[in-house]
C-alpha positions as CSV (number, residue, x, y, z in Angstrom):
1,X,5.8,0.7,9.6
2,X,5.2,-1.9,7.1
3,X,6.4,-2.7,3.5
4,X,2.9,-2.2,2.1
5,X,2.7,1.2,3.7
6,X,6.0,2.0,2.1
7,X,4.7,0.8,-1.3
8,X,1.6,3.0,-0.8
9,X,3.9,6.0,0.0
10,X,6.0,5.2,-3.1
11,X,3.0,5.1,-5.3
12,X,1.5,8.2,-3.9
13,X,4.9,10.1,-4.1
14,X,5.2,8.9,-7.7
15,X,2.1,10.9,-8.5
16,X,3.8,14.2,-7.6
17,X,3.3,16.0,-10.9
18,X,-0.5,15.9,-10.5
19,X,-1.0,16.5,-6.8
20,X,1.1,17.5,-3.9
21,X,4.7,17.8,-4.8
22,X,7.4,15.6,-3.4
23,X,8.2,18.1,-0.6
24,X,4.6,18.1,0.6
25,X,4.4,14.3,0.5
26,X,7.7,14.1,2.4
27,X,6.4,16.5,5.0
28,X,3.2,14.4,5.5
29,X,5.2,11.1,5.5
30,X,7.6,12.7,8.1
31,X,4.7,12.9,10.5
32,X,4.3,9.1,10.7
33,X,5.9,7.4,13.7
34,X,9.3,5.9,12.7
35,X,9.5,2.2,13.2
36,X,11.7,0.7,15.8
37,X,14.7,-1.3,14.5
38,X,14.1,-5.0,14.6
39,X,12.5,-8.1,13.1
40,X,8.9,-7.7,11.9
41,X,6.3,-10.3,10.8
42,X,4.1,-9.0,8.0
43,X,0.8,-10.6,7.2
44,X,-1.2,-9.6,4.1
45,X,-4.8,-10.8,3.9
46,X,-7.5,-10.5,1.3
47,X,-10.6,-9.0,2.9
48,X,-12.8,-9.0,-0.1
49,X,-12.7,-9.5,-3.9
50,X,-15.4,-8.9,-6.5
51,X,-15.7,-8.9,-10.3
52,X,-19.3,-7.6,-10.5
53,X,-19.5,-7.7,-14.3
54,X,-17.7,-11.0,-14.9
55,X,-19.3,-14.3,-15.4
56,X,-19.4,-16.4,-12.2
57,X,-16.8,-18.9,-13.5
58,X,-14.2,-16.2,-14.2
59,X,-14.8,-14.6,-10.8
60,X,-14.3,-17.9,-9.1
61,X,-11.0,-18.5,-10.9
62,X,-9.8,-15.1,-9.8
63,X,-10.9,-15.7,-6.2
64,X,-9.1,-19.0,-6.2
65,X,-5.9,-17.4,-7.4
66,X,-6.0,-14.9,-4.5
67,X,-6.8,-17.8,-2.1
68,X,-3.6,-19.6,-3.3
69,X,-1.3,-16.7,-2.3
70,X,-3.1,-14.9,0.5
71,X,-2.8,-14.7,3.4
72,X,0.9,-14.2,2.9
73,X,3.3,-14.0,5.8
74,X,6.9,-13.0,5.8
75,X,9.6,-11.7,8.1
76,X,11.7,-8.6,7.4
77,X,14.4,-6.7,9.2
78,X,14.4,-2.9,9.8
79,X,17.9,-1.8,10.4
80,X,18.7,1.1,12.8
81,X,19.8,3.2,9.8
82,X,16.6,2.5,7.9
83,X,14.5,3.2,11.0
84,X,16.2,6.6,11.5
85,X,15.4,7.6,8.0
86,X,11.7,6.6,8.3
87,X,10.1,6.9,4.9
88,X,12.3,9.6,3.4
89,X,14.4,7.3,1.2
90,X,11.3,5.5,-0.3
91,X,9.6,8.7,-1.1
92,X,12.7,10.2,-2.7
93,X,13.3,7.1,-4.8
94,X,9.9,7.1,-6.4
95,X,10.1,8.5,-9.9
96,X,7.2,6.8,-11.7
97,X,3.5,7.0,-11.9
98,X,0.8,8.5,-14.1
99,X,-1.3,9.2,-11.1
100,X,-3.2,12.0,-9.4
101,X,-3.2,12.3,-5.6
102,X,-6.6,13.2,-4.3
103,X,-5.8,13.0,-0.6
104,X,-2.7,12.5,1.5
105,X,-2.9,13.2,5.2
106,X,-0.8,11.7,8.0
107,X,-0.1,12.2,11.6
108,X,2.0,10.1,14.1
109,X,-0.4,7.2,14.2
110,X,-2.6,7.5,11.1
111,X,-2.3,7.6,7.3
112,X,-5.2,8.4,5.0
113,X,-4.7,8.7,1.3
114,X,-6.4,8.3,-2.1
115,X,-5.0,8.3,-5.6
116,X,-6.1,7.5,-9.1
117,X,-3.7,6.1,-11.7
118,X,-3.9,5.5,-15.4
119,X,-1.9,2.3,-15.9
120,X,-2.1,2.2,-19.7
121,X,-4.8,2.0,-22.3
122,X,-6.5,-0.9,-20.7
123,X,-6.4,-0.2,-16.9
124,X,-7.3,2.6,-14.5
125,X,-6.9,2.1,-10.7
126,X,-8.1,4.0,-7.7
127,X,-6.4,3.1,-4.4
128,X,-7.6,4.2,-1.0
129,X,-5.3,3.7,2.0
130,X,-6.2,3.9,5.6
131,X,-3.6,3.0,8.1
132,X,-2.7,3.1,11.8
133,X,0.6,2.5,13.4
134,X,3.0,2.7,16.3
135,X,6.7,2.3,16.4
136,X,6.4,-1.5,16.9
137,X,3.3,-2.3,14.7
138,X,1.1,-1.1,11.9
139,X,-2.1,-2.0,10.0
140,X,-2.9,-0.8,6.5
141,X,-6.2,-1.3,4.8
142,X,-6.2,-0.9,1.0
143,X,-9.3,-0.6,-1.1
144,X,-8.6,-0.9,-4.8
145,X,-10.9,-0.4,-7.7
146,X,-9.6,-1.2,-11.2
147,X,-11.5,-0.6,-14.4
148,X,-10.9,-1.2,-18.0
149,X,-11.3,-3.6,-20.9
150,X,-8.4,-5.8,-19.5
151,X,-10.5,-6.5,-16.4
152,X,-13.0,-9.4,-16.8
153,X,-16.4,-7.7,-16.7
154,X,-14.8,-4.2,-16.7
155,X,-14.5,-3.6,-12.9
156,X,-12.6,-5.3,-10.2
157,X,-12.7,-4.4,-6.5
158,X,-10.6,-5.7,-3.7
159,X,-9.8,-4.9,-0.1
160,X,-6.6,-6.0,1.5
161,X,-5.1,-5.7,5.0
162,X,-1.5,-5.7,5.9
163,X,-0.5,-6.2,9.6
164,X,3.0,-5.8,10.8
165,X,4.2,-6.6,14.3
166,X,7.8,-6.3,15.7
167,X,8.7,-9.7,16.9
168,X,12.2,-9.1,18.2
169,X,15.7,-8.2,17.2
170,X,17.1,-8.8,13.7
171,X,19.2,-12.0,13.4
172,X,23.0,-11.6,13.3
């Protein structure tokens, strides 16, 4: 699957003390189809962004910042060893997070998760993940709501999509 899916799994696994334990998360993550080894192209796109309580000028500046970096494309290689392990290493390595898992369900082709995180005195975040995948491709949709005094206007919402497609064999 894709790097963003891995990041979502890491974040969700890092919340283990307030929701399903690591073993339960590993069991669910183990249901997801393992990626084929090879070269993948990842494209991250911003679907929507809103700062409903901010002044229009601040909202425009933030939108412009996202527009400068997204969509983002990059290639990455999944080795045979990494493909065989699936997501186990990433889940086991996660040791951080002041989060609470509200939902984590996976099967061979779908991941659905939701978590809430307290990221310090000035930021709380809720992330909803919906993903589909196959051994040679995946799509993850992230809906993120962040609230707190560090956010202009108090609330920020954004939706992002990450598409990964196997494009061939790894170089070398």
